[in-house]
PDB file of N, CA, C and O in Angstrom, chain B, residues numbered from 101:
ATOM      1  N   MET B 101     -15.585 249.549  99.382  1.00  0.00           N
ATOM      2  CA  MET B 101     -15.006 248.844 100.064  1.00  0.00           C
ATOM      3  C   MET B 101     -14.585 249.836 101.234  1.00  0.00           C
ATOM      4  O   MET B 101     -14.477 249.149 102.249  1.00  0.00           O
ATOM      5  N   LYS B 102     -14.335 251.020 101.479  1.00  0.00           N
ATOM      6  CA  LYS B 102     -14.251 251.704 102.504  1.00  0.00           C
ATOM      7  C   LYS B 102     -15.650 251.833 103.389  1.00  0.00           C
ATOM      8  O   LYS B 102     -15.526 252.117 104.580  1.00  0.00           O
ATOM      9  N   LYS B 103     -16.982 251.633 102.840  1.00  0.00           N
ATOM     10  CA  LYS B 103     -17.985 251.159 103.868  1.00  0.00           C
ATOM     11  C   LYS B 103     -17.832 249.763 104.755  1.00  0.00           C
ATOM     12  O   LYS B 103     -17.879 249.632 105.979  1.00  0.00           O
ATOM     13  N   ILE B 104     -17.681 249.007 103.971  1.00  0.00           N
ATOM     14  CA  ILE B 104     -17.361 247.704 104.613  1.00  0.00           C
ATOM     15  C   ILE B 104     -16.197 247.830 105.538  1.00  0.00           C
ATOM     16  O   ILE B 104     -16.381 247.267 106.618  1.00  0.00           O
ATOM     17  N   THR B 105     -14.998 248.449 105.384  1.00  0.00           N
ATOM     18  CA  THR B 105     -13.994 248.423 106.425  1.00  0.00           C
ATOM     19  C   THR B 105     -14.573 249.282 107.424  1.00  0.00           C
ATOM     20  O   THR B 105     -14.561 248.753 108.535  1.00  0.00           O
ATOM     21  N   LEU B 106     -15.032 250.333 107.394  1.00  0.00           N
ATOM     22  CA  LEU B 106     -15.731 251.255 108.514  1.00  0.00           C
ATOM     23  C   LEU B 106     -16.425 250.244 109.251  1.00  0.00           C
ATOM     24  O   LEU B 106     -16.052 249.842 110.353  1.00  0.00           O
ATOM     25  N   PHE B 107     -17.525 249.801 108.586  1.00  0.00           N
ATOM     26  CA  PHE B 107     -18.447 248.827 109.452  1.00  0.00           C
ATOM     27  C   PHE B 107     -17.642 247.932 110.215  1.00  0.00           C
ATOM     28  O   PHE B 107     -17.630 247.986 111.445  1.00  0.00           O
ATOM     29  N   LEU B 108     -16.875 246.999 109.474  1.00  0.00           N
ATOM     30  CA  LEU B 108     -15.881 245.987 110.598  1.00  0.00           C
ATOM     31  C   LEU B 108     -15.295 246.613 111.576  1.00  0.00           C
ATOM     32  O   LEU B 108     -15.241 246.070 112.679  1.00  0.00           O
ATOM     33  N   ILE B 109     -14.730 247.904 111.357  1.00  0.00           N
ATOM     34  CA  ILE B 109     -14.010 248.517 112.706  1.00  0.00           C
ATOM     35  C   ILE B 109     -14.968 249.242 113.654  1.00  0.00           C
ATOM     36  O   ILE B 109     -14.665 249.618 114.786  1.00  0.00           O
ATOM     37  N   ALA B 110     -16.204 249.400 113.042  1.00  0.00           N
ATOM     38  CA  ALA B 110     -17.098 249.611 114.217  1.00  0.00           C
ATOM     39  C   ALA B 110     -17.826 248.643 115.037  1.00  0.00           C
ATOM     40  O   ALA B 110     -18.232 248.719 116.197  1.00  0.00           O
ATOM     41  N   LEU B 111     -17.907 247.550 114.005  1.00  0.00           N
ATOM     42  CA  LEU B 111     -18.487 246.201 114.654  1.00  0.00           C
ATOM     43  C   LEU B 111     -17.181 245.915 115.898  1.00  0.00           C
ATOM     44  O   LEU B 111     -17.478 245.847 117.091  1.00  0.00           O
ATOM     45  N   THR B 112     -15.887 245.784 115.460  1.00  0.00           N
ATOM     46  CA  THR B 112     -15.093 245.404 116.352  1.00  0.00           C
ATOM     47  C   THR B 112     -15.161 245.944 117.694  1.00  0.00           C
ATOM     48  O   THR B 112     -15.080 245.270 118.721  1.00  0.00           O
ATOM     49  N   PHE B 113     -15.352 247.493 117.611  1.00  0.00           N
ATOM     50  CA  PHE B 113     -15.293 248.342 118.804  1.00  0.00           C
ATOM     51  C   PHE B 113     -16.260 247.995 119.640  1.00  0.00           C
ATOM     52  O   PHE B 113     -15.999 247.782 120.824  1.00  0.00           O
ATOM     53  N   SER B 114     -17.701 247.872 119.071  1.00  0.00           N
ATOM     54  CA  SER B 114     -18.814 247.543 119.520  1.00  0.00           C
ATOM     55  C   SER B 114     -18.317 246.283 120.634  1.00  0.00           C
ATOM     56  O   SER B 114     -18.210 246.422 121.852  1.00  0.00           O
ATOM     57  N   PHE B 115     -18.090 245.208 119.952  1.00  0.00           N
ATOM     58  CA  PHE B 115     -18.064 243.950 120.767  1.00  0.00           C
ATOM     59  C   PHE B 115     -16.749 244.248 121.884  1.00  0.00           C
ATOM     60  O   PHE B 115     -16.800 243.759 123.012  1.00  0.00           O
ATOM     61  N   THR B 116     -15.875 244.883 121.552  1.00  0.00           N
ATOM     62  CA  THR B 116     -14.807 244.935 122.747  1.00  0.00           C
ATOM     63  C   THR B 116     -15.526 245.827 123.652  1.00  0.00           C
ATOM     64  O   THR B 116     -15.161 245.701 124.821  1.00  0.00           O
ATOM     65  N   ALA B 117     -16.399 246.652 123.461  1.00  0.00           N
ATOM     66  CA  ALA B 117     -16.775 247.690 124.488  1.00  0.00           C
ATOM     67  C   ALA B 117     -17.895 246.957 125.541  1.00  0.00           C
ATOM     68  O   ALA B 117     -18.304 247.417 126.607  1.00  0.00           O
ATOM     69  N   MET B 118     -18.243 245.725 124.924  1.00  0.00           N
ATOM     70  CA  MET B 118     -19.547 245.258 125.518  1.00  0.00           C
ATOM     71  C   MET B 118     -18.758 244.683 127.144  1.00  0.00           C
ATOM     72  O   MET B 118     -17.630 244.190 127.148  1.00  0.00           O
ATOM     73  N   ALA B 119     -19.370 244.817 128.083  1.00  0.00           N
ATOM     74  CA  ALA B 119     -18.785 244.240 129.281  1.00  0.00           C
ATOM     75  C   ALA B 119     -19.443 242.964 129.540  1.00  0.00           C
ATOM     76  O   ALA B 119     -20.634 242.794 129.282  1.00  0.00           O
ATOM     77  N   ALA B 120     -18.580 241.928 130.121  1.00  0.00           N
ATOM     78  CA  ALA B 120     -18.742 240.765 130.187  1.00  0.00           C
ATOM     79  C   ALA B 120     -19.932 240.694 131.336  1.00  0.00           C
ATOM     80  O   ALA B 120     -20.094 241.553 132.203  1.00  0.00           O
ATOM     81  N   ALA B 121     -20.784 239.422 131.160  1.00  0.00           N
ATOM     82  CA  ALA B 121     -21.589 239.243 132.457  1.00  0.00           C
ATOM     83  C   ALA B 121     -20.977 238.744 133.694  1.00  0.00           C
ATOM     84  O   ALA B 121     -20.022 237.980 133.553  1.00  0.00           O
ATOM     85  N   MET B 122     -21.407 239.078 135.033  1.00  0.00           N
ATOM     86  CA  MET B 122     -20.764 238.747 135.863  1.00  0.00           C
ATOM     87  C   MET B 122     -21.140 237.626 136.519  1.00  0.00           C
ATOM     88  O   MET B 122     -22.296 237.205 136.466  1.00  0.00           O
ATOM     89  N   HIS B 123     -20.050 236.965 137.292  1.00  0.00           N
ATOM     90  CA  HIS B 123     -20.423 235.781 138.154  1.00  0.00           C
ATOM     91  C   HIS B 123     -18.936 235.776 139.330  1.00  0.00           C
ATOM     92  O   HIS B 123     -17.837 236.279 139.097  1.00  0.00           O
ATOM     93  N   GLY B 124     -19.286 235.184 140.342  1.00  0.00           N
ATOM     94  CA  GLY B 124     -18.202 234.966 141.246  1.00  0.00           C
ATOM     95  C   GLY B 124     -18.506 235.908 142.539  1.00  0.00           C
ATOM     96  O   GLY B 124     -19.644 236.288 142.813  1.00  0.00           O
ATOM     97  N   THR B 125     -17.462 236.207 143.227  1.00  0.00           N
ATOM     98  CA  THR B 125     -17.215 237.287 144.077  1.00  0.00           C
ATOM     99  C   THR B 125     -16.927 238.504 143.976  1.00  0.00           C
ATOM    100  O   THR B 125     -15.815 238.654 143.469  1.00  0.00           O
ATOM    101  N   TYR B 126     -17.506 239.560 144.268  1.00  0.00           N
ATOM    102  CA  TYR B 126     -17.165 240.908 144.236  1.00  0.00           C
ATOM    103  C   TYR B 126     -17.261 241.709 145.633  1.00  0.00           C
ATOM    104  O   TYR B 126     -18.304 241.659 146.286  1.00  0.00           O
ATOM    105  N   THR B 127     -16.403 242.279 145.972  1.00  0.00           N
ATOM    106  CA  THR B 127     -16.356 243.047 147.249  1.00  0.00           C
ATOM    107  C   THR B 127     -16.697 244.603 146.969  1.00  0.00           C
ATOM    108  O   THR B 127     -16.362 245.240 145.971  1.00  0.00           O
ATOM    109  N   VAL B 128     -17.559 245.143 148.260  1.00  0.00           N
ATOM    110  CA  VAL B 128     -18.036 246.012 148.184  1.00  0.00           C
ATOM    111  C   VAL B 128     -17.763 247.074 149.520  1.00  0.00           C
ATOM    112  O   VAL B 128     -18.320 246.795 150.582  1.00  0.00           O
ATOM    113  N   GLY B 129     -17.165 247.915 149.459  1.00  0.00           N
ATOM    114  CA  GLY B 129     -16.743 248.780 150.723  1.00  0.00           C
ATOM    115  C   GLY B 129     -16.064 250.027 150.395  1.00  0.00           C
ATOM    116  O   GLY B 129     -16.112 250.461 149.245  1.00  0.00           O
ATOM    117  N   THR B 130     -15.457 250.614 151.291  1.00  0.00           N
ATOM    118  CA  THR B 130     -14.821 252.064 150.998  1.00  0.00           C
ATOM    119  C   THR B 130     -13.330 251.707 151.593  1.00  0.00           C
ATOM    120  O   THR B 130     -12.696 252.681 151.999  1.00  0.00           O
ATOM    121  N   GLY B 131     -12.773 250.570 151.679  1.00  0.00           N
ATOM    122  CA  GLY B 131     -11.409 250.416 152.296  1.00  0.00           C
ATOM    123  C   GLY B 131     -10.545 250.805 151.099  1.00  0.00           C
ATOM    124  O   GLY B 131      -9.431 250.868 151.621  1.00  0.00           O
ATOM    125  N   GLY B 132     -10.412 251.055 150.015  1.00  0.00           N
ATOM    126  CA  GLY B 132      -9.691 250.963 149.105  1.00  0.00           C
ATOM    127  C   GLY B 132      -9.303 250.258 148.212  1.00  0.00           C
ATOM    128  O   GLY B 132      -8.690 250.630 147.212  1.00  0.00           O
ATOM    129  N   THR B 133      -9.714 248.870 148.569  1.00  0.00           N
ATOM    130  CA  THR B 133      -9.140 247.641 147.812  1.00  0.00           C
ATOM    131  C   THR B 133     -10.519 246.938 147.012  1.00  0.00           C
ATOM    132  O   THR B 133     -10.450 246.075 146.137  1.00  0.00           O
ATOM    133  N   GLU B 134     -11.543 247.437 147.460  1.00  0.00           N
ATOM    134  CA  GLU B 134     -12.687 246.487 146.871  1.00  0.00           C
ATOM    135  C   GLU B 134     -12.851 246.709 145.476  1.00  0.00           C
ATOM    136  O   GLU B 134     -12.226 247.555 144.836  1.00  0.00           O
ATOM    137  N   SER B 135     -13.747 245.892 144.997  1.00  0.00           N
ATOM    138  CA  SER B 135     -14.121 246.035 143.502  1.00  0.00           C
ATOM    139  C   SER B 135     -14.941 247.078 143.123  1.00  0.00           C
ATOM    140  O   SER B 135     -14.842 247.723 142.079  1.00  0.00           O
ATOM    141  N   TYR B 136     -15.941 247.258 144.206  1.00  0.00           N
ATOM    142  CA  TYR B 136     -16.998 248.497 144.172  1.00  0.00           C
ATOM    143  C   TYR B 136     -16.936 249.413 145.519  1.00  0.00           C
ATOM    144  O   TYR B 136     -16.832 248.903 146.635  1.00  0.00           O
ATOM    145  N   SER B 137     -17.001 250.638 145.328  1.00  0.00           N
ATOM    146  CA  SER B 137     -16.861 251.569 146.662  1.00  0.00           C
ATOM    147  C   SER B 137     -18.529 252.160 147.129  1.00  0.00           C
ATOM    148  O   SER B 137     -18.722 253.147 147.839  1.00  0.00           O
ATOM    149  N   SER B 138     -19.633 251.265 146.519  1.00  0.00           N
ATOM    150  CA  SER B 138     -20.867 251.533 147.200  1.00  0.00           C
ATOM    151  C   SER B 138     -21.932 250.318 146.664  1.00  0.00           C
ATOM    152  O   SER B 138     -21.865 249.683 145.611  1.00  0.00           O
ATOM    153  N   LEU B 139     -22.805 250.231 147.609  1.00  0.00           N
ATOM    154  CA  LEU B 139     -23.845 248.979 147.007  1.00  0.00           C
ATOM    155  C   LEU B 139     -24.349 249.405 145.487  1.00  0.00           C
ATOM    156  O   LEU B 139     -24.421 248.727 144.461  1.00  0.00           O
ATOM    157  N   LYS B 140     -24.627 250.607 145.709  1.00  0.00           N
ATOM    158  CA  LYS B 140     -25.246 251.106 144.020  1.00  0.00           C
ATOM    159  C   LYS B 140     -24.424 250.698 143.073  1.00  0.00           C
ATOM    160  O   LYS B 140     -24.767 249.838 142.261  1.00  0.00           O
ATOM    161  N   ALA B 141     -22.998 251.386 143.063  1.00  0.00           N
ATOM    162  CA  ALA B 141     -21.934 251.125 142.082  1.00  0.00           C
ATOM    163  C   ALA B 141     -22.254 249.483 141.743  1.00  0.00           C
ATOM    164  O   ALA B 141     -22.658 249.061 140.659  1.00  0.00           O
ATOM    165  N   ALA B 142     -22.038 248.874 142.655  1.00  0.00           N
ATOM    166  CA  ALA B 142     -22.149 247.325 142.211  1.00  0.00           C
ATOM    167  C   ALA B 142     -23.497 246.821 141.725  1.00  0.00           C
ATOM    168  O   ALA B 142     -23.524 245.973 140.833  1.00  0.00           O
ATOM    169  N   VAL B 143     -24.674 247.319 142.288  1.00  0.00           N
ATOM    170  CA  VAL B 143     -25.957 246.746 141.703  1.00  0.00           C
ATOM    171  C   VAL B 143     -26.087 247.455 140.251  1.00  0.00           C
ATOM    172  O   VAL B 143     -26.498 246.729 139.345  1.00  0.00           O
ATOM    173  N   ASP B 144     -25.819 248.625 139.981  1.00  0.00           N
ATOM    174  CA  ASP B 144     -25.644 249.167 138.646  1.00  0.00           C
ATOM    175  C   ASP B 144     -24.753 248.443 137.818  1.00  0.00           C
ATOM    176  O   ASP B 144     -25.132 248.425 136.647  1.00  0.00           O
ATOM    177  N   ALA B 145     -23.592 247.782 138.057  1.00  0.00           N
ATOM    178  CA  ALA B 145     -22.908 247.288 137.336  1.00  0.00           C
ATOM    179  C   ALA B 145     -23.557 245.511 136.851  1.00  0.00           C
ATOM    180  O   ALA B 145     -23.358 244.841 135.838  1.00  0.00           O
ATOM    181  N   VAL B 146     -24.291 245.262 137.991  1.00  0.00           N
ATOM    182  CA  VAL B 146     -25.022 243.715 137.756  1.00  0.00           C
ATOM    183  C   VAL B 146     -26.280 244.216 136.737  1.00  0.00           C
ATOM    184  O   VAL B 146     -26.597 243.571 135.738  1.00  0.00           O
ATOM    185  N   ASN B 147     -26.748 245.098 137.027  1.00  0.00           N
ATOM    186  CA  ASN B 147     -27.910 245.883 136.222  1.00  0.00           C
ATOM    187  C   ASN B 147     -27.448 245.849 134.634  1.00  0.00           C
ATOM    188  O   ASN B 147     -28.007 245.277 133.698  1.00  0.00           O
ATOM    189  N   THR B 148     -26.293 246.616 134.639  1.00  0.00           N
ATOM    190  CA  THR B 148     -25.907 246.806 133.206  1.00  0.00           C
ATOM    191  C   THR B 148     -25.418 245.568 132.398  1.00  0.00           C
ATOM    192  O   THR B 148     -25.586 245.465 131.183  1.00  0.00           O
ATOM    193  N   ASN B 149     -24.708 244.503 133.286  1.00  0.00           N
ATOM    194  CA  ASN B 149     -23.867 243.633 132.469  1.00  0.00           C
ATOM    195  C   ASN B 149     -24.645 242.462 132.570  1.00  0.00           C
ATOM    196  O   ASN B 149     -24.658 241.668 131.630  1.00  0.00           O
ATOM    197  N   GLY B 150     -25.462 242.206 133.861  1.00  0.00           N
ATOM    198  CA  GLY B 150     -26.295 241.038 133.567  1.00  0.00           C
ATOM    199  C   GLY B 150     -25.365 240.038 134.491  1.00  0.00           C
ATOM    200  O   GLY B 150     -24.241 240.304 134.918  1.00  0.00           O
ATOM    201  N   ILE B 151     -26.078 238.875 134.684  1.00  0.00           N
ATOM    202  CA  ILE B 151     -25.076 237.848 135.475  1.00  0.00           C
ATOM    203  C   ILE B 151     -25.030 236.501 134.520  1.00  0.00           C
ATOM    204  O   ILE B 151     -25.857 236.320 133.627  1.00  0.00           O
ATOM    205  N   ASP B 152     -23.954 235.571 134.822  1.00  0.00           N
ATOM    206  CA  ASP B 152     -24.000 234.408 134.036  1.00  0.00           C
ATOM    207  C   ASP B 152     -23.669 233.228 134.919  1.00  0.00           C
ATOM    208  O   ASP B 152     -23.283 232.162 134.441  1.00  0.00           O
ATOM    209  N   GLY B 153     -23.832 233.440 136.269  1.00  0.00           N
ATOM    210  CA  GLY B 153     -23.554 232.184 136.926  1.00  0.00           C
ATOM    211  C   GLY B 153     -23.786 232.940 138.371  1.00  0.00           C
ATOM    212  O   GLY B 153     -23.911 234.163 138.419  1.00  0.00           O
ATOM    213  N   ASP B 154     -23.833 232.116 139.536  1.00  0.00           N
ATOM    214  CA  ASP B 154     -23.883 232.844 140.755  1.00  0.00           C
ATOM    215  C   ASP B 154     -23.187 233.819 141.346  1.00  0.00           C
ATOM    216  O   ASP B 154     -21.980 233.577 141.352  1.00  0.00           O
ATOM    217  N   LEU B 155     -23.515 234.912 141.886  1.00  0.00           N
ATOM    218  CA  LEU B 155     -22.745 236.037 142.203  1.00  0.00           C
ATOM    219  C   LEU B 155     -22.965 236.401 143.713  1.00  0.00           C
ATOM    220  O   LEU B 155     -24.075 236.361 144.243  1.00  0.00           O
ATOM    221  N   LEU B 156     -21.748 236.778 144.391  1.00  0.00           N
ATOM    222  CA  LEU B 156     -21.852 237.254 145.670  1.00  0.00           C
ATOM    223  C   LEU B 156     -21.116 238.485 145.686  1.00  0.00           C
ATOM    224  O   LEU B 156     -19.999 238.611 145.185  1.00  0.00           O
ATOM    225  N   LEU B 157     -21.886 239.573 146.385  1.00  0.00           N
ATOM    226  CA  LEU B 157     -21.178 240.691 146.745  1.00  0.00           C
ATOM    227  C   LEU B 157     -21.144 240.627 148.067  1.00  0.00           C
ATOM    228  O   LEU B 157     -22.088 240.530 148.851  1.00  0.00           O
ATOM    229  N   GLU B 158     -19.862 240.695 148.298  1.00  0.00           N
ATOM    230  CA  GLU B 158     -19.415 240.882 150.039  1.00  0.00           C
ATOM    231  C   GLU B 158     -19.106 242.247 150.232  1.00  0.00           C
ATOM    232  O   GLU B 158     -18.334 242.989 149.624  1.00  0.00           O
ATOM    233  N   ILE B 159     -19.978 242.466 151.351  1.00  0.00           N
ATOM    234  CA  ILE B 159     -19.513 243.756 152.043  1.00  0.00           C
ATOM    235  C   ILE B 159     -18.571 244.117 153.360  1.00  0.00           C
ATOM    236  O   ILE B 159     -18.902 243.864 154.518  1.00  0.00           O
ATOM    237  N   THR B 160     -17.675 244.581 153.071  1.00  0.00           N
ATOM    238  CA  THR B 160     -16.459 244.820 153.680  1.00  0.00           C
ATOM    239  C   THR B 160     -16.451 245.785 154.763  1.00  0.00           C
ATOM    240  O   THR B 160     -15.657 245.668 155.697  1.00  0.00           O
ATOM    241  N   THR B 161     -17.305 246.751 154.689  1.00  0.00           N
ATOM    242  CA  THR B 161     -17.056 248.016 155.505  1.00  0.00           C
ATOM    243  C   THR B 161     -18.417 248.586 155.688  1.00  0.00           C
ATOM    244  O   THR B 161     -19.357 248.112 155.049  1.00  0.00           O
ATOM    245  N   ASN B 162     -18.586 249.573 156.517  1.00  0.00           N
ATOM    246  CA  ASN B 162     -19.997 250.159 156.687  1.00  0.00           C
ATOM    247  C   ASN B 162     -20.230 251.051 155.617  1.00  0.00           C
ATOM    248  O   ASN B 162     -19.389 251.795 155.113  1.00  0.00           O
ATOM    249  N   LEU B 163     -21.598 250.919 155.248  1.00  0.00           N
ATOM    250  CA  LEU B 163     -21.602 251.725 153.796  1.00  0.00           C
ATOM    251  C   LEU B 163     -22.859 252.692 154.119  1.00  0.00           C
ATOM    252  O   LEU B 163     -23.719 252.310 154.913  1.00  0.00           O
ATOM    253  N   THR B 164     -22.940 253.873 153.526  1.00  0.00           N
ATOM    254  CA  THR B 164     -24.097 254.913 153.703  1.00  0.00           C
ATOM    255  C   THR B 164     -24.321 255.113 152.112  1.00  0.00           C
ATOM    256  O   THR B 164     -23.584 255.680 151.305  1.00  0.00           O
ATOM    257  N   GLU B 165     -25.514 254.499 151.921  1.00  0.00           N
ATOM    258  CA  GLU B 165     -25.972 254.777 150.364  1.00  0.00           C
ATOM    259  C   GLU B 165     -26.965 256.234 150.357  1.00  0.00           C
ATOM    260  O   GLU B 165     -27.821 256.412 151.224  1.00  0.00           O
ATOM    261  N   THR B 166     -26.755 257.030 149.461  1.00  0.00           N
ATOM    262  CA  THR B 166     -27.336 258.390 149.589  1.00  0.00           C
ATOM    263  C   THR B 166     -28.304 258.317 148.357  1.00  0.00           C
ATOM    264  O   THR B 166     -29.164 259.185 148.208  1.00  0.00           O
ATOM    265  N   SER B 167     -28.158 257.263 147.461  1.00  0.00           N
ATOM    266  CA  SER B 167     -29.029 257.134 146.137  1.00  0.00           C
ATOM    267  C   SER B 167     -29.716 255.728 146.091  1.00  0.00           C
ATOM    268  O   SER B 167     -29.187 254.678 146.455  1.00  0.00           O
ATOM    269  N   ASN B 168     -30.928 255.869 145.605  1.00  0.00           N
ATOM    270  CA  ASN B 168     -31.754 254.642 145.633  1.00  0.00           C
ATOM    271  C   ASN B 168     -30.694 253.480 145.043  1.00  0.00           C
ATOM    272  O   ASN B 168     -29.623 253.691 144.474  1.00  0.00           O
ATOM    273  N   VAL B 169     -31.221 252.392 145.303  1.00  0.00           N
ATOM    274  CA  VAL B 169     -30.407 251.155 145.029  1.00  0.00           C
ATOM    275  C   VAL B 169     -31.398 250.098 144.303  1.00  0.00           C
ATOM    276  O   VAL B 169     -32.156 249.511 145.076  1.00  0.00           O
ATOM    277  N   TRP B 170     -31.454 249.921 143.560  1.00  0.00           N
ATOM    278  CA  TRP B 170     -32.521 248.999 142.572  1.00  0.00           C
ATOM    279  C   TRP B 170     -32.009 247.854 141.721  1.00  0.00           C
ATOM    280  O   TRP B 170     -31.447 248.037 140.642  1.00  0.00           O
ATOM    281  N   LEU B 171     -32.214 246.758 142.214  1.00  0.00           N
ATOM    282  CA  LEU B 171     -31.936 245.436 141.222  1.00  0.00           C
ATOM    283  C   LEU B 171     -32.809 245.159 140.511  1.00  0.00           C
ATOM    284  O   LEU B 171     -33.896 244.913 141.033  1.00  0.00           O
ATOM    285  N   GLY B 172     -32.667 245.089 138.976  1.00  0.00           N
ATOM    286  CA  GLY B 172     -33.616 244.536 138.119  1.00  0.00           C
ATOM    287  C   GLY B 172     -32.925 243.521 137.014  1.00  0.00           C
ATOM    288  O   GLY B 172     -32.804 243.948 135.866  1.00  0.00           O
ATOM    289  N   VAL B 173     -32.551 242.435 137.273  1.00  0.00           N
ATOM    290  CA  VAL B 173     -32.015 241.661 136.287  1.00  0.00           C
ATOM    291  C   VAL B 173     -32.750 240.164 136.397  1.00  0.00           C
ATOM    292  O   VAL B 173     -33.449 239.694 137.294  1.00  0.00           O
ATOM    293  N   ASN B 174     -32.305 239.603 135.113  1.00  0.00           N
ATOM    294  CA  ASN B 174     -32.741 238.448 135.156  1.00  0.00           C
ATOM    295  C   ASN B 174     -31.635 237.416 135.504  1.00  0.00           C
ATOM    296  O   ASN B 174     -30.560 237.498 134.910  1.00  0.00           O
ATOM    297  N   THR B 175     -31.841 236.436 136.447  1.00  0.00           N
ATOM    298  CA  THR B 175     -30.966 236.032 136.928  1.00  0.00           C
ATOM    299  C   THR B 175     -31.239 234.250 136.433  1.00  0.00           C
ATOM    300  O   THR B 175     -30.616 233.366 137.021  1.00  0.00           O
ATOM    301  N   SER B 176     -31.923 234.022 135.656  1.00  0.00           N
ATOM    302  CA  SER B 176     -32.344 232.645 135.370  1.00  0.00           C
ATOM    303  C   SER B 176     -32.376 231.763 136.395  1.00  0.00           C
ATOM    304  O   SER B 176     -33.213 231.900 137.288  1.00  0.00           O
ATOM    305  N   SER B 177     -31.454 230.724 136.403  1.00  0.00           N
ATOM    306  CA  SER B 177     -31.316 229.807 137.653  1.00  0.00           C
ATOM    307  C   SER B 177     -30.218 230.335 138.522  1.00  0.00           C
ATOM    308  O   SER B 177     -29.975 229.669 139.528  1.00  0.00           O
ATOM    309  N   ASN B 178     -29.560 231.344 138.324  1.00  0.00           N
ATOM    310  CA  ASN B 178     -28.638 231.630 139.216  1.00  0.00           C
ATOM    311  C   ASN B 178     -29.019 232.560 140.303  1.00  0.00           C
ATOM    312  O   ASN B 178     -30.014 233.275 140.185  1.00  0.00           O
ATOM    313  N   THR B 179     -28.301 232.579 141.312  1.00  0.00           N
ATOM    314  CA  THR B 179     -28.540 233.382 142.463  1.00  0.00           C
ATOM    315  C   THR B 179     -27.680 234.379 142.859  1.00  0.00           C
ATOM    316  O   THR B 179     -26.480 234.107 142.881  1.00  0.00           O
ATOM    317  N   ILE B 180     -28.210 235.965 143.317  1.00  0.00           N
ATOM    318  CA  ILE B 180     -27.662 236.621 143.743  1.00  0.00           C
ATOM    319  C   ILE B 180     -27.530 236.740 145.343  1.00  0.00           C
ATOM    320  O   ILE B 180     -28.518 236.677 146.074  1.00  0.00           O
ATOM    321  N   THR B 181     -26.012 236.945 145.894  1.00  0.00           N
ATOM    322  CA  THR B 181     -26.045 237.152 147.472  1.00  0.00           C
ATOM    323  C   THR B 181     -25.274 238.224 147.864  1.00  0.00           C
ATOM    324  O   THR B 181     -24.097 238.340 147.522  1.00  0.00           O
ATOM    325  N   ILE B 182     -25.941 239.129 148.659  1.00  0.00           N
ATOM    326  CA  ILE B 182     -25.502 240.189 149.487  1.00  0.00           C
ATOM    327  C   ILE B 182     -25.371 240.119 150.789  1.00  0.00           C
ATOM    328  O   ILE B 182     -26.342 240.284 151.527  1.00  0.00           O
ATOM    329  N   LYS B 183     -23.942 239.822 151.323  1.00  0.00           N
ATOM    330  CA  LYS B 183     -23.865 239.728 152.409  1.00  0.00           C
ATOM    331  C   LYS B 183     -22.594 240.043 153.179  1.00  0.00           C
ATOM    332  O   LYS B 183     -21.601 240.114 152.455  1.00  0.00           O
ATOM    333  N   PRO B 184     -22.374 240.261 154.556  1.00  0.00           N
ATOM    334  CA  PRO B 184     -21.159 240.901 155.057  1.00  0.00           C
ATOM    335  C   PRO B 184     -19.995 239.668 154.879  1.00  0.00           C
ATOM    336  O   PRO B 184     -20.155 238.484 155.175  1.00  0.00           O
ATOM    337  N   ALA B 185     -18.757 240.314 154.297  1.00  0.00           N
ATOM    338  CA  ALA B 185     -17.753 239.466 154.418  1.00  0.00           C
ATOM    339  C   ALA B 185     -17.205 238.915 155.643  1.00  0.00           C
ATOM    340  O   ALA B 185     -17.032 239.659 156.609  1.00  0.00           O
ATOM    341  N   SER B 186     -16.841 237.357 155.709  1.00  0.00           N
ATOM    342  CA  SER B 186     -16.489 236.794 156.754  1.00  0.00           C
ATOM    343  C   SER B 186     -15.834 237.484 157.744  1.00  0.00           C
ATOM    344  O   SER B 186     -14.815 238.081 157.396  1.00  0.00           O
ATOM    345  N   GLY B 187     -16.233 237.558 159.103  1.00  0.00           N
ATOM    346  CA  GLY B 187     -15.524 238.251 160.320  1.00  0.00           C
ATOM    347  C   GLY B 187     -15.938 239.701 159.929  1.00  0.00           C
ATOM    348  O   GLY B 187     -15.282 240.526 160.564  1.00  0.00           O
ATOM    349  N   VAL B 188     -16.762 240.203 159.138  1.00  0.00           N
ATOM    350  CA  VAL B 188     -17.094 241.656 159.388  1.00  0.00           C
ATOM    351  C   VAL B 188     -18.662 241.740 159.585  1.00  0.00           C
ATOM    352  O   VAL B 188     -19.474 241.040 158.979  1.00  0.00           O
ATOM    353  N   ASN B 189     -18.997 242.826 160.645  1.00  0.00           N
ATOM    354  CA  ASN B 189     -20.169 243.154 160.957  1.00  0.00           C
ATOM    355  C   ASN B 189     -20.559 244.680 160.464  1.00  0.00           C
ATOM    356  O   ASN B 189     -20.654 245.737 161.087  1.00  0.00           O
ATOM    357  N   ALA B 190     -20.720 244.381 159.253  1.00  0.00           N
ATOM    358  CA  ALA B 190     -21.135 246.121 158.499  1.00  0.00           C
ATOM    359  C   ALA B 190     -22.635 246.229 158.469  1.00  0.00           C
ATOM    360  O   ALA B 190     -23.464 245.320 158.434  1.00  0.00           O
ATOM    361  N   THR B 191     -22.779 247.308 158.486  1.00  0.00           N
ATOM    362  CA  THR B 191     -24.071 248.084 158.497  1.00  0.00           C
ATOM    363  C   THR B 191     -24.152 249.023 156.950  1.00  0.00           C
ATOM    364  O   THR B 191     -23.202 249.625 156.450  1.00  0.00           O
ATOM    365  N   ILE B 192     -25.267 248.957 156.511  1.00  0.00           N
ATOM    366  CA  ILE B 192     -25.664 249.826 155.308  1.00  0.00           C
ATOM    367  C   ILE B 192     -26.901 250.435 156.061  1.00  0.00           C
ATOM    368  O   ILE B 192     -27.769 249.935 156.777  1.00  0.00           O
ATOM    369  N   THR B 193     -26.597 251.933 155.542  1.00  0.00           N
ATOM    370  CA  THR B 193     -27.411 252.945 155.862  1.00  0.00           C
ATOM    371  C   THR B 193     -28.021 253.492 154.750  1.00  0.00           C
ATOM    372  O   THR B 193     -27.279 253.726 153.797  1.00  0.00           O
ATOM    373  N   PHE B 194     -29.342 253.784 154.629  1.00  0.00           N
ATOM    374  CA  PHE B 194     -29.970 254.240 153.568  1.00  0.00           C
ATOM    375  C   PHE B 194     -30.466 255.685 153.811  1.00  0.00           C
ATOM    376  O   PHE B 194     -31.419 255.835 154.576  1.00  0.00           O
ATOM    377  N   THR B 195     -29.840 256.871 153.161  1.00  0.00           N
ATOM    378  CA  THR B 195     -30.402 258.412 153.583  1.00  0.00           C
ATOM    379  C   THR B 195     -31.319 258.943 152.462  1.00  0.00           C
ATOM    380  O   THR B 195     -31.839 260.054 152.565  1.00  0.00           O
TER     381      THR B 195
END
């Protein structure tokens, strides 16, 4: 009985620890209120969680990326768009 209980507890924790697939609009920038502070962090989240609908990453400030950023996710029939937020003229610099 103890083994079954421990198994069910572990199974419950594994389901709650799984992140949900992403969709919708997320902001990326260093202003302090964005969803992600770097493009790498946002893309890493997409790679980890996958997507289940169209995804928009809006860049809100200039960014300097010091690490490689790669996107490798199966989008099925969904789209991933990365663009400046409305009214923002942002630059992404890769060093």
